[in-house]
Structure formats: C-alpha cells, structure tokens
All heavy atoms as TSV, in Angstrom:
chain	resi	resn	atom	element	x	y	z
A	1	MET	N	N	-33.954	1.773	20.287
A	1	MET	CA	C	-33.211	2.123	19.127
A	1	MET	C	C	-33.380	0.997	18.215
A	1	MET	O	O	-33.214	-0.154	18.681
A	1	MET	CB	C	-31.666	2.370	19.512
A	1	MET	CG	C	-30.925	2.710	18.259
A	1	MET	SD	S	-29.163	3.104	18.488
A	1	MET	CE	C	-28.847	3.396	20.161
A	2	THR	N	N	-33.639	1.250	17.029
A	2	THR	CA	C	-33.991	0.073	15.971
A	2	THR	C	C	-32.678	-0.306	15.414
A	2	THR	O	O	-31.651	0.294	15.502
A	2	THR	CB	C	-34.947	0.617	14.957
A	2	THR	OG1	O	-34.164	1.641	14.135
A	2	THR	CG2	C	-36.187	1.175	15.460
A	3	ASP	N	N	-32.804	-1.427	14.794
A	3	ASP	CA	C	-31.605	-2.045	14.068
A	3	ASP	C	C	-31.055	-1.126	12.989
A	3	ASP	O	O	-29.857	-1.002	12.922
A	3	ASP	CB	C	-31.918	-3.411	13.512
A	3	ASP	CG	C	-31.684	-4.577	14.435
A	3	ASP	OD1	O	-31.075	-4.347	15.427
A	3	ASP	OD2	O	-32.100	-5.723	14.056
A	4	THR	N	N	-31.983	-0.555	12.356
A	4	THR	CA	C	-31.665	0.332	11.273
A	4	THR	C	C	-30.861	1.530	11.758
A	4	THR	O	O	-29.736	1.962	11.267
A	4	THR	CB	C	-32.844	0.936	10.461
A	4	THR	OG1	O	-33.605	-0.214	10.058
A	4	THR	CG2	C	-32.515	1.791	9.262
A	5	THR	N	N	-31.302	2.105	12.882
A	5	THR	CA	C	-30.522	3.210	13.414
A	5	THR	C	C	-29.141	2.875	13.981
A	5	THR	O	O	-28.181	3.556	13.717
A	5	THR	CB	C	-31.325	3.867	14.628
A	5	THR	OG1	O	-32.674	4.129	14.203
A	5	THR	CG2	C	-30.757	5.150	15.150
A	6	HIS	N	N	-29.125	1.663	14.605
A	6	HIS	CA	C	-27.800	1.192	15.042
A	6	HIS	C	C	-26.857	0.959	13.984
A	6	HIS	O	O	-25.695	1.317	14.040
A	6	HIS	CB	C	-28.088	-0.127	15.880
A	6	HIS	CG	C	-26.869	-0.738	16.396
A	6	HIS	ND1	N	-26.137	-0.184	17.415
A	6	HIS	CD2	C	-26.203	-1.875	16.153
A	6	HIS	CE1	C	-25.010	-0.890	17.681
A	6	HIS	NE2	N	-25.068	-1.900	16.803
A	7	LEU	N	N	-27.416	0.371	12.929
A	7	LEU	CA	C	-26.531	0.047	11.628
A	7	LEU	C	C	-26.136	1.373	11.020
A	7	LEU	O	O	-24.860	1.596	10.597
A	7	LEU	CB	C	-27.266	-0.730	10.729
A	7	LEU	CG	C	-27.422	-2.133	11.069
A	7	LEU	CD1	C	-28.368	-2.852	10.068
A	7	LEU	CD2	C	-26.223	-2.911	11.241
A	8	GLU	N	N	-26.920	2.389	10.964
A	8	GLU	CA	C	-26.481	3.683	10.388
A	8	GLU	C	C	-25.512	4.317	11.247
A	8	GLU	O	O	-24.512	4.959	10.673
A	8	GLU	CB	C	-27.786	4.639	10.215
A	8	GLU	CG	C	-28.736	4.164	9.165
A	8	GLU	CD	C	-29.949	5.005	9.032
A	8	GLU	OE1	O	-30.183	5.812	10.082
A	8	GLU	OE2	O	-30.752	4.881	8.084
A	9	GLU	N	N	-25.526	4.304	12.554
A	9	GLU	CA	C	-24.505	4.827	13.502
A	9	GLU	C	C	-23.216	4.068	13.209
A	9	GLU	O	O	-22.121	4.757	13.167
A	9	GLU	CB	C	-24.884	4.588	14.879
A	9	GLU	CG	C	-26.052	5.647	15.350
A	9	GLU	CD	C	-26.288	5.583	16.826
A	9	GLU	OE1	O	-25.681	4.815	17.563
A	9	GLU	OE2	O	-27.308	6.155	17.257
A	10	GLN	N	N	-23.225	2.770	13.164
A	10	GLN	CA	C	-22.019	2.046	12.950
A	10	GLN	C	C	-21.400	2.425	11.532
A	10	GLN	O	O	-20.137	2.554	11.545
A	10	GLN	CB	C	-22.296	0.567	12.856
A	10	GLN	CG	C	-22.299	0.006	14.322
A	10	GLN	CD	C	-22.389	-1.597	14.145
A	10	GLN	OE1	O	-23.180	-2.107	13.424
A	10	GLN	NE2	N	-21.603	-2.269	14.934
A	11	ILE	N	N	-22.274	2.548	10.561
A	11	ILE	CA	C	-21.662	2.893	9.204
A	11	ILE	C	C	-20.924	4.354	9.317
A	11	ILE	O	O	-20.044	4.553	8.769
A	11	ILE	CB	C	-22.789	2.923	8.207
A	11	ILE	CG1	C	-23.166	1.436	7.892
A	11	ILE	CG2	C	-22.348	3.605	6.909
A	11	ILE	CD1	C	-24.387	1.297	7.034
A	12	ALA	N	N	-21.704	5.179	10.087
A	12	ALA	CA	C	-21.088	6.567	10.193
A	12	ALA	C	C	-19.819	6.637	10.894
A	12	ALA	O	O	-18.855	7.219	10.521
A	12	ALA	CB	C	-22.072	7.489	10.928
A	13	HIS	N	N	-19.668	5.748	12.031
A	13	HIS	CA	C	-18.449	5.709	12.724
A	13	HIS	C	C	-17.372	5.113	11.836
A	13	HIS	O	O	-16.182	5.536	11.836
A	13	HIS	CB	C	-18.596	4.932	14.068
A	13	HIS	CG	C	-19.421	5.596	15.078
A	13	HIS	ND1	N	-19.055	6.894	15.729
A	13	HIS	CD2	C	-20.569	5.421	15.567
A	13	HIS	CE1	C	-19.872	7.276	16.543
A	13	HIS	NE2	N	-20.935	6.323	16.568
A	14	LEU	N	N	-17.670	4.055	11.182
A	14	LEU	CA	C	-16.672	3.332	10.367
A	14	LEU	C	C	-16.273	4.219	9.092
A	14	LEU	O	O	-15.060	4.265	8.799
A	14	LEU	CB	C	-17.304	2.001	9.832
A	14	LEU	CG	C	-17.477	0.956	10.821
A	14	LEU	CD1	C	-18.292	-0.214	10.189
A	14	LEU	CD2	C	-16.085	0.484	11.398
A	15	THR	N	N	-17.275	5.020	8.590
A	15	THR	CA	C	-16.981	5.869	7.511
A	15	THR	C	C	-15.830	6.963	7.989
A	15	THR	O	O	-14.880	7.290	7.312
A	15	THR	CB	C	-18.087	6.600	6.927
A	15	THR	OG1	O	-19.038	5.530	6.483
A	15	THR	CG2	C	-17.737	7.532	5.843
A	16	LYS	N	N	-16.218	7.488	9.193
A	16	LYS	CA	C	-15.251	8.413	9.688
A	16	LYS	C	C	-13.859	7.923	10.076
A	16	LYS	O	O	-12.829	8.550	9.634
A	16	LYS	CB	C	-15.750	8.990	11.100
A	16	LYS	CG	C	-14.927	10.084	11.710
A	16	LYS	CD	C	-15.591	10.552	12.973
A	16	LYS	CE	C	-14.570	11.630	13.695
A	16	LYS	NZ	N	-14.945	12.003	14.916
A	17	ALA	N	N	-13.842	6.598	10.573
A	17	ALA	CA	C	-12.539	5.996	10.795
A	17	ALA	C	C	-11.744	5.856	9.596
A	17	ALA	O	O	-10.551	6.015	9.437
A	17	ALA	CB	C	-12.744	4.767	11.495
A	18	VAL	N	N	-12.434	5.307	8.464
A	18	VAL	CA	C	-11.805	5.137	7.182
A	18	VAL	C	C	-11.154	6.444	6.650
A	18	VAL	O	O	-10.123	6.444	6.054
A	18	VAL	CB	C	-12.708	4.453	6.265
A	18	VAL	CG1	C	-12.187	4.514	4.809
A	18	VAL	CG2	C	-13.065	2.940	6.678
A	19	GLU	N	N	-11.912	7.527	6.642
A	19	GLU	CA	C	-11.570	8.867	6.181
A	19	GLU	C	C	-10.273	9.243	7.029
A	19	GLU	O	O	-9.244	9.790	6.436
A	19	GLU	CB	C	-12.601	9.801	6.300
A	19	GLU	CG	C	-13.819	9.662	5.313
A	19	GLU	CD	C	-14.951	10.533	5.434
A	19	GLU	OE1	O	-14.963	11.313	6.420
A	19	GLU	OE2	O	-15.914	10.459	4.700
A	20	GLU	N	N	-10.344	9.020	8.358
A	20	GLU	CA	C	-9.138	9.479	9.124
A	20	GLU	C	C	-7.793	8.681	8.759
A	20	GLU	O	O	-6.795	9.148	8.637
A	20	GLU	CB	C	-9.555	9.372	10.587
A	20	GLU	CG	C	-10.409	10.397	11.181
A	20	GLU	CD	C	-10.854	10.112	12.540
A	20	GLU	OE1	O	-10.524	9.143	13.186
A	20	GLU	OE2	O	-11.636	10.963	13.103
A	21	LEU	N	N	-8.101	7.347	8.590
A	21	LEU	CA	C	-6.876	6.426	8.312
A	21	LEU	C	C	-6.466	6.765	6.841
A	21	LEU	O	O	-5.307	6.813	6.567
A	21	LEU	CB	C	-7.508	4.978	8.374
A	21	LEU	CG	C	-7.745	4.508	9.724
A	21	LEU	CD1	C	-8.204	3.018	9.762
A	21	LEU	CD2	C	-6.389	4.491	10.564
A	22	SER	N	N	-7.342	7.162	5.906
A	22	SER	CA	C	-6.921	7.583	4.579
A	22	SER	C	C	-6.065	8.770	4.714
A	22	SER	O	O	-4.971	8.904	4.026
A	22	SER	CB	C	-8.190	7.755	3.697
A	22	SER	OG	O	-7.819	8.194	2.504
A	23	ASP	N	N	-6.475	9.776	5.535
A	23	ASP	CA	C	-5.704	11.011	5.659
A	23	ASP	C	C	-4.279	10.630	6.182
A	23	ASP	O	O	-3.166	11.176	5.810
A	23	ASP	CB	C	-6.434	12.022	6.475
A	23	ASP	CG	C	-7.629	12.551	5.859
A	23	ASP	OD1	O	-7.742	12.481	4.660
A	23	ASP	OD2	O	-8.490	13.168	6.660
A	24	ILE	N	N	-4.162	9.787	7.160
A	24	ILE	CA	C	-3.025	9.474	7.804
A	24	ILE	C	C	-2.116	8.657	6.840
A	24	ILE	O	O	-0.890	9.036	6.699
A	24	ILE	CB	C	-3.219	8.456	9.042
A	24	ILE	CG1	C	-3.839	9.259	10.207
A	24	ILE	CG2	C	-1.876	7.757	9.480
A	24	ILE	CD1	C	-4.350	8.423	11.387
A	25	VAL	N	N	-2.626	7.808	6.112
A	25	VAL	CA	C	-1.908	7.061	4.988
A	25	VAL	C	C	-1.312	8.133	4.022
A	25	VAL	O	O	-0.135	7.992	3.584
A	25	VAL	CB	C	-2.669	5.959	4.415
A	25	VAL	CG1	C	-1.968	5.409	3.103
A	25	VAL	CG2	C	-2.909	4.872	5.396
A	26	ALA	N	N	-2.081	8.945	3.560
A	26	ALA	CA	C	-1.617	10.006	2.543
A	26	ALA	C	C	-0.634	10.834	3.115
A	26	ALA	O	O	0.367	11.122	2.451
A	26	ALA	CB	C	-2.858	10.901	2.134
A	27	ARG	N	N	-0.574	11.292	4.343
A	27	ARG	CA	C	0.363	12.039	5.058
A	27	ARG	C	C	1.640	11.298	5.095
A	27	ARG	O	O	2.842	11.757	4.901
A	27	ARG	CB	C	-0.115	12.455	6.406
A	27	ARG	CG	C	0.815	13.655	6.964
A	27	ARG	CD	C	0.052	14.277	8.201
A	27	ARG	NE	N	-0.401	13.330	9.128
A	27	ARG	CZ	C	-1.720	13.156	9.474
A	27	ARG	NH1	N	-2.662	13.870	8.803
A	27	ARG	NH2	N	-2.185	12.358	10.471
A	28	GLN	N	N	1.523	9.990	5.519
A	28	GLN	CA	C	2.703	9.137	5.598
A	28	GLN	C	C	3.386	8.955	4.292
A	28	GLN	O	O	4.586	8.832	4.250
A	28	GLN	CB	C	2.390	7.743	6.336
A	28	GLN	CG	C	2.049	7.837	7.810
A	28	GLN	CD	C	1.752	6.645	8.440
A	28	GLN	OE1	O	1.136	5.625	7.643
A	28	GLN	NE2	N	1.725	6.488	9.711
A	29	GLU	N	N	2.540	8.786	3.233
A	29	GLU	CA	C	3.140	8.577	1.920
A	29	GLU	C	C	3.986	9.903	1.470
A	29	GLU	O	O	5.064	9.638	1.046
A	29	GLU	CB	C	2.101	8.435	0.892
A	29	GLU	CG	C	2.621	8.310	-0.490
A	29	GLU	CD	C	1.409	8.188	-1.575
A	29	GLU	OE1	O	0.298	8.507	-1.312
A	29	GLU	OE2	O	1.764	7.657	-2.668
A	30	LEU	N	N	3.572	11.007	1.895
A	30	LEU	CA	C	4.341	12.254	1.516
A	30	LEU	C	C	5.520	12.310	2.449
A	30	LEU	O	O	6.606	12.636	1.823
A	30	LEU	CB	C	3.431	13.481	1.827
A	30	LEU	CG	C	2.277	13.700	0.841
A	30	LEU	CD1	C	1.468	14.898	1.406
A	30	LEU	CD2	C	2.688	13.856	-0.573
A	31	GLU	N	N	5.533	11.954	3.719
A	31	GLU	CA	C	6.672	11.941	4.504
A	31	GLU	C	C	7.693	10.813	4.011
A	31	GLU	O	O	8.851	11.174	3.991
A	31	GLU	CB	C	6.329	11.603	5.938
A	31	GLU	CG	C	5.480	12.801	6.570
A	31	GLU	CD	C	5.054	12.445	7.989
A	31	GLU	OE1	O	5.529	11.415	8.541
A	31	GLU	OE2	O	4.294	13.202	8.529
A	32	LEU	N	N	7.313	9.736	3.532
A	32	LEU	CA	C	8.088	8.628	3.052
A	32	LEU	C	C	8.813	9.038	1.735
A	32	LEU	O	O	10.024	8.893	1.517
A	32	LEU	CB	C	7.297	7.461	2.906
A	32	LEU	CG	C	8.117	6.184	2.423
A	32	LEU	CD1	C	9.254	5.884	3.471
A	32	LEU	CD2	C	7.184	4.866	2.206
A	33	GLU	N	N	8.015	9.713	0.881
A	33	GLU	CA	C	8.571	10.273	-0.356
A	33	GLU	C	C	9.640	11.229	-0.091
A	33	GLU	O	O	10.792	11.220	-0.626
A	33	GLU	CB	C	7.495	10.791	-1.293
A	33	GLU	CG	C	6.687	9.823	-1.915
A	33	GLU	CD	C	5.564	10.412	-2.746
A	33	GLU	OE1	O	5.364	11.706	-2.651
A	33	GLU	OE2	O	4.709	9.675	-3.260
A	34	LYS	N	N	9.462	12.243	0.927
A	34	LYS	CA	C	10.449	13.187	1.255
A	34	LYS	C	C	11.693	12.526	1.894
A	34	LYS	O	O	12.852	12.878	1.506
A	34	LYS	CB	C	9.870	14.224	2.205
A	34	LYS	CG	C	10.766	15.389	2.578
A	34	LYS	CD	C	10.187	16.605	3.283
A	34	LYS	CE	C	9.250	16.243	4.338
A	34	LYS	NZ	N	8.857	17.477	5.123
A	35	ALA	N	N	11.505	11.583	2.691
A	35	ALA	CA	C	12.567	10.884	3.332
A	35	ALA	C	C	13.526	10.130	2.357
A	35	ALA	O	O	14.606	10.040	2.393
A	35	ALA	CB	C	12.124	9.865	4.451
A	36	THR	N	N	12.814	9.478	1.328
A	36	THR	CA	C	13.467	8.769	0.215
A	36	THR	C	C	14.233	9.715	-0.535
A	36	THR	O	O	15.400	9.363	-0.888
A	36	THR	CB	C	12.365	8.038	-0.568
A	36	THR	OG1	O	11.681	7.119	0.241
A	36	THR	CG2	C	13.081	7.122	-1.676
A	37	ARG	N	N	13.693	10.875	-0.838
A	37	ARG	CA	C	14.543	11.798	-1.677
A	37	ARG	C	C	15.782	12.338	-0.905
A	37	ARG	O	O	16.848	12.424	-1.503
A	37	ARG	CB	C	13.577	13.052	-1.985
A	37	ARG	CG	C	12.660	12.789	-3.222
A	37	ARG	CD	C	12.027	14.033	-3.733
A	37	ARG	NE	N	11.416	14.877	-2.719
A	37	ARG	CZ	C	10.200	14.836	-2.297
A	37	ARG	NH1	N	9.417	13.956	-2.781
A	37	ARG	NH2	N	9.735	15.619	-1.359
A	38	ARG	N	N	15.466	12.625	0.394
A	38	ARG	CA	C	16.609	13.065	1.204
A	38	ARG	C	C	17.661	12.036	1.359
A	38	ARG	O	O	18.906	12.306	1.275
A	38	ARG	CB	C	16.113	13.527	2.527
A	38	ARG	CG	C	15.327	14.762	2.607
A	38	ARG	CD	C	14.926	15.189	3.952
A	38	ARG	NE	N	14.210	16.447	3.996
A	38	ARG	CZ	C	13.695	17.035	5.008
A	38	ARG	NH1	N	13.659	16.321	6.084
A	38	ARG	NH2	N	13.141	18.109	4.915
A	39	LEU	N	N	17.353	10.809	1.482
A	39	LEU	CA	C	18.356	9.743	1.610
A	39	LEU	C	C	18.946	9.529	0.391
A	39	LEU	O	O	20.305	9.508	0.384
A	39	LEU	CB	C	17.650	8.367	1.936
A	39	LEU	CG	C	18.532	7.130	1.981
A	39	LEU	CD1	C	19.497	7.363	3.085
A	39	LEU	CD2	C	17.677	5.894	2.326
A	40	ALA	N	N	18.321	9.625	-0.934
A	40	ALA	CA	C	19.077	9.532	-1.998
A	40	ALA	C	C	20.096	10.632	-2.274
A	40	ALA	O	O	21.235	10.588	-2.659
A	40	ALA	CB	C	18.110	9.535	-3.349
A	41	MET	N	N	19.690	11.928	-1.902
A	41	MET	CA	C	20.592	12.986	-2.021
A	41	MET	C	C	21.744	12.797	-1.050
A	41	MET	O	O	22.922	13.120	-1.522
A	41	MET	CB	C	19.731	14.212	-1.443
A	41	MET	CG	C	20.661	15.549	-1.691
A	41	MET	SD	S	19.699	17.028	-1.138
A	41	MET	CE	C	19.314	16.653	0.571
A	42	LEU	N	N	21.545	12.337	0.121
A	42	LEU	CA	C	22.682	12.201	1.095
A	42	LEU	C	C	23.541	11.146	0.607
A	42	LEU	O	O	24.799	11.199	0.742
A	42	LEU	CB	C	22.170	11.795	2.532
A	42	LEU	CG	C	21.487	12.986	3.260
A	42	LEU	CD1	C	20.777	12.395	4.439
A	42	LEU	CD2	C	22.459	14.013	3.553
A	43	MET	N	N	23.105	10.045	-0.026
A	43	MET	CA	C	23.857	8.914	-0.495
A	43	MET	C	C	24.718	9.504	-1.740
A	43	MET	O	O	25.930	9.195	-1.747
A	43	MET	CB	C	23.073	7.864	-1.005
A	43	MET	CG	C	22.487	7.008	0.162
A	43	MET	SD	S	21.388	5.622	-0.393
A	43	MET	CE	C	22.584	4.601	-1.119
A	44	GLU	N	N	24.178	10.238	-2.544
A	44	GLU	CA	C	24.831	10.829	-3.604
A	44	GLU	C	C	25.950	11.787	-3.212
A	44	GLU	O	O	27.161	11.818	-3.639
A	44	GLU	CB	C	23.937	11.517	-4.561
A	44	GLU	CG	C	24.644	12.096	-5.804
A	44	GLU	CD	C	23.517	12.811	-6.698
A	44	GLU	OE1	O	22.376	12.333	-6.776
A	44	GLU	OE2	O	23.933	13.730	-7.412
A	45	ARG	N	N	25.612	12.587	-2.194
A	45	ARG	CA	C	26.549	13.553	-1.677
A	45	ARG	C	C	27.715	12.826	-0.987
A	45	ARG	O	O	28.923	13.252	-1.083
A	45	ARG	CB	C	25.916	14.447	-0.550
A	45	ARG	CG	C	26.723	15.586	-0.172
A	45	ARG	CD	C	25.914	16.476	0.879
A	45	ARG	NE	N	24.815	17.087	0.286
A	45	ARG	CZ	C	23.897	17.794	0.986
A	45	ARG	NH1	N	23.993	17.962	2.386
A	45	ARG	NH2	N	22.803	18.205	0.447
A	46	GLU	N	N	27.527	11.829	-0.269
A	46	GLU	CA	C	28.573	10.953	0.427
A	46	GLU	C	C	29.459	10.280	-0.592
A	46	GLU	O	O	30.604	10.196	-0.572
A	46	GLU	CB	C	28.035	9.988	1.399
A	46	GLU	CG	C	29.042	9.128	2.086
A	46	GLU	CD	C	29.991	10.011	2.943
A	46	GLU	OE1	O	29.734	11.126	3.285
A	46	GLU	OE2	O	31.062	9.439	3.157
A	47	ALA	N	N	28.768	9.772	-1.757
A	47	ALA	CA	C	29.616	9.096	-2.746
A	47	ALA	C	C	30.445	10.133	-3.499
A	47	ALA	O	O	31.686	9.796	-3.760
A	47	ALA	CB	C	28.641	8.481	-3.817
A	48	THR	N	N	29.999	11.295	-3.666
A	48	THR	CA	C	30.870	12.421	-4.279
A	48	THR	C	C	31.975	12.739	-3.322
A	48	THR	O	O	33.081	12.886	-3.728
A	48	THR	CB	C	29.909	13.662	-4.599
A	48	THR	OG1	O	28.830	13.294	-5.470
A	48	THR	CG2	C	30.854	14.693	-5.146
A	49	ARG	N	N	31.596	12.808	-2.033
A	49	ARG	CA	C	32.694	13.159	-1.108
A	49	ARG	C	C	33.748	12.053	-1.064
A	49	ARG	O	O	34.950	12.382	-0.885
A	49	ARG	CB	C	32.098	13.310	0.366
A	49	ARG	CG	C	32.984	13.774	1.378
A	49	ARG	CD	C	32.364	13.928	2.677
A	49	ARG	NE	N	31.435	15.099	2.597
A	49	ARG	CZ	C	30.178	15.078	3.173
A	49	ARG	NH1	N	29.784	14.138	3.923
A	49	ARG	NH2	N	29.329	16.168	2.965
A	50	GLU	N	N	33.349	10.830	-1.055
A	50	GLU	CA	C	34.357	9.707	-1.053
A	50	GLU	C	C	35.226	9.814	-2.345
A	50	GLU	O	O	36.436	9.672	-2.281
A	50	GLU	CB	C	33.613	8.412	-0.956
A	50	GLU	CG	C	33.101	7.945	0.251
A	50	GLU	CD	C	32.470	6.604	0.229
A	50	GLU	OE1	O	32.819	5.776	-0.605
A	50	GLU	OE2	O	31.635	6.374	1.197
A	51	LEU	N	N	34.691	10.050	-3.465
A	51	LEU	CA	C	35.361	10.136	-4.674
A	51	LEU	C	C	36.328	11.358	-4.690
A	51	LEU	O	O	37.556	11.194	-5.163
A	51	LEU	CB	C	34.424	10.314	-5.914
A	51	LEU	CG	C	35.028	9.932	-7.283
A	51	LEU	CD1	C	35.675	8.602	-7.368
A	51	LEU	CD2	C	33.862	10.179	-8.260
A	52	ASP	N	N	35.869	12.347	-4.143
A	52	ASP	CA	C	36.853	13.613	-4.111
A	52	ASP	C	C	37.810	13.394	-3.096
A	52	ASP	O	O	38.922	13.973	-3.277
A	52	ASP	CB	C	36.002	14.906	-3.665
A	52	ASP	CG	C	35.047	15.317	-4.681
A	52	ASP	OD1	O	35.190	14.900	-5.856
A	52	ASP	OD2	O	34.118	16.134	-4.402
A	53	ALA	N	N	37.730	12.494	-2.138
A	53	ALA	CA	C	38.792	12.306	-1.099
A	53	ALA	C	C	39.845	11.288	-1.641
A	53	ALA	O	O	40.799	10.855	-0.852
A	53	ALA	CB	C	38.146	11.740	0.202
A	54	GLY	N	N	39.813	10.859	-2.857
A	54	GLY	CA	C	40.705	10.000	-3.453
A	54	GLY	C	C	40.332	8.578	-3.309
A	54	GLY	O	O	41.183	7.779	-3.576
A	55	GLY	N	N	39.208	8.314	-3.004
A	55	GLY	CA	C	38.775	6.895	-2.929
A	55	GLY	C	C	38.483	6.368	-4.333
A	55	GLY	O	O	38.546	6.998	-5.274
A	56	THR	N	N	38.181	5.058	-4.404
A	56	THR	CA	C	37.839	4.416	-5.591
A	56	THR	C	C	36.300	4.592	-5.863
A	56	THR	O	O	35.755	5.504	-5.290
A	56	THR	CB	C	38.224	2.866	-5.572
A	56	THR	OG1	O	37.535	2.299	-4.423
A	56	THR	CG2	C	39.668	2.775	-5.352
A	57	VAL	N	N	35.769	3.734	-6.744
A	57	VAL	CA	C	34.471	3.669	-6.823
A	57	VAL	C	C	33.614	3.636	-5.578
A	57	VAL	O	O	33.964	2.656	-4.645
A	57	VAL	CB	C	34.003	2.585	-7.746
A	57	VAL	CG1	C	32.489	2.452	-8.066
A	57	VAL	CG2	C	34.695	2.663	-9.093
A	58	PRO	N	N	32.576	4.366	-5.327
A	58	PRO	CA	C	31.787	4.367	-4.016
A	58	PRO	C	C	31.306	2.920	-3.933
A	58	PRO	O	O	30.990	2.260	-4.716
A	58	PRO	CB	C	30.783	5.349	-4.249
A	58	PRO	CG	C	31.176	6.224	-5.319
A	58	PRO	CD	C	32.119	5.515	-6.113
A	59	LEU	N	N	31.312	2.374	-2.617
A	59	LEU	CA	C	30.922	1.167	-2.320
A	59	LEU	C	C	29.398	0.833	-2.853
A	59	LEU	O	O	29.036	-0.302	-3.138
A	59	LEU	CB	C	31.094	0.825	-0.778
A	59	LEU	CG	C	32.433	0.674	-0.237
A	59	LEU	CD1	C	32.516	0.502	1.185
A	59	LEU	CD2	C	33.231	-0.384	-0.969
A	60	ALA	N	N	28.566	1.774	-2.845
A	60	ALA	CA	C	27.338	1.540	-3.118
A	60	ALA	C	C	27.142	1.324	-4.616
A	60	ALA	O	O	26.096	0.662	-5.034
A	60	ALA	CB	C	26.479	2.969	-2.825
A	61	ASP	N	N	28.273	1.624	-5.411
A	61	ASP	CA	C	28.179	1.301	-6.817
A	61	ASP	C	C	28.843	-0.039	-7.144
A	61	ASP	O	O	28.922	-0.375	-8.314
A	61	ASP	CB	C	28.746	2.429	-7.595
A	61	ASP	CG	C	27.988	3.694	-7.477
A	61	ASP	OD1	O	26.780	3.633	-7.167
A	61	ASP	OD2	O	28.483	4.701	-7.677
A	62	GLN	N	N	29.539	-0.647	-6.165
A	62	GLN	CA	C	30.190	-1.911	-6.506
A	62	GLN	C	C	29.267	-3.084	-6.394
A	62	GLN	O	O	28.360	-3.058	-5.455
A	62	GLN	CB	C	31.356	-2.024	-5.552
A	62	GLN	CG	C	32.437	-1.096	-5.785
A	62	GLN	CD	C	33.677	-1.224	-4.824
A	62	GLN	OE1	O	33.623	-2.121	-3.873
A	62	GLN	NE2	N	34.670	-0.452	-4.989
A	63	ARG	N	N	29.531	-4.153	-7.157
A	63	ARG	CA	C	28.789	-5.318	-7.083
A	63	ARG	C	C	29.332	-6.119	-5.822
A	63	ARG	O	O	30.404	-6.147	-5.532
A	63	ARG	CB	C	28.943	-6.240	-8.251
A	63	ARG	CG	C	28.254	-5.457	-9.519
A	63	ARG	CD	C	28.485	-6.387	-10.736
A	63	ARG	NE	N	27.718	-7.679	-10.606
A	63	ARG	CZ	C	27.824	-8.681	-11.218
A	63	ARG	NH1	N	28.656	-8.725	-12.295
A	63	ARG	NH2	N	27.079	-9.753	-10.993
A	64	PRO	N	N	28.286	-6.777	-5.094
A	64	PRO	CA	C	28.632	-7.565	-3.927
A	64	PRO	C	C	29.560	-8.776	-4.458
A	64	PRO	O	O	29.381	-9.286	-5.571
A	64	PRO	CB	C	27.334	-7.895	-3.372
A	64	PRO	CG	C	26.387	-7.827	-4.402
A	64	PRO	CD	C	26.830	-6.856	-5.412
A	65	PRO	N	N	30.318	-9.527	-3.537
A	65	PRO	CA	C	30.975	-10.642	-3.946
A	65	PRO	C	C	30.019	-11.780	-4.190
A	65	PRO	O	O	28.933	-11.904	-3.764
A	65	PRO	CB	C	31.906	-11.013	-2.701
A	65	PRO	CG	C	31.308	-10.096	-1.577
A	65	PRO	CD	C	30.583	-8.976	-2.187
A	66	HIS	N	N	30.551	-12.719	-5.086
A	66	HIS	CA	C	29.591	-13.714	-5.521
A	66	HIS	C	C	29.405	-14.783	-4.435
A	66	HIS	O	O	28.520	-15.577	-4.500
A	66	HIS	CB	C	30.226	-14.484	-6.829
A	66	HIS	CG	C	31.533	-15.211	-6.509
A	66	HIS	ND1	N	32.707	-14.436	-6.446
A	66	HIS	CD2	C	31.859	-16.395	-6.292
A	66	HIS	CE1	C	33.724	-15.283	-6.136
A	66	HIS	NE2	N	33.129	-16.505	-6.090
A	67	TRP	N	N	30.092	-14.793	-3.351
A	67	TRP	CA	C	29.943	-15.798	-2.370
A	67	TRP	C	C	29.096	-15.183	-1.235
A	67	TRP	O	O	28.516	-15.384	-0.643
A	67	TRP	CB	C	31.304	-16.267	-1.698
A	67	TRP	CG	C	32.421	-15.162	-1.560
A	67	TRP	CD1	C	33.240	-14.742	-2.348
A	67	TRP	CD2	C	32.331	-14.184	-0.444
A	67	TRP	NE1	N	34.039	-13.754	-1.910
A	67	TRP	CE2	C	33.424	-13.361	-0.720
A	67	TRP	CE3	C	31.655	-13.949	0.746
A	67	TRP	CZ2	C	33.952	-12.322	0.133
A	67	TRP	CZ3	C	32.150	-13.012	1.548
A	67	TRP	CH2	C	33.188	-12.171	1.270
C-alpha cells in the first residue's frame, strides 16, 4: 500500500467521523433547545402557581442579597 492510498483512507475515515460527530452535535443542540424551552415553561408555571397560592413575588424574580 502506498503512502497516498494510506493517506486517502485516513482522510476518508476522518471525514466520516467528522460527519457523524456533526450529526450528533446537531441532534444534541435540538434536544438542549427543547429542554431549555421546557424548563422555562415549568419555571413560569411554578411562579404562577406560587403567586396564585398567595405568595409574594416568586423567588426567581427577586434580587439576591448583597452579602
């Protein structure tokens, strides 16, 4: 096997690996966006529930203490 053939095989394997990793990253990005949207929705729902239960301003909306 010549050096050229060996290098071409390596390039082919690396190209396939990069494409697979790119697909994985794209899929994870979609999952992360969905999870972020769901978390925001749950936080809003819980804040509304706290307010309806007679609570004060939801803790998520309060500034932390200065100390």
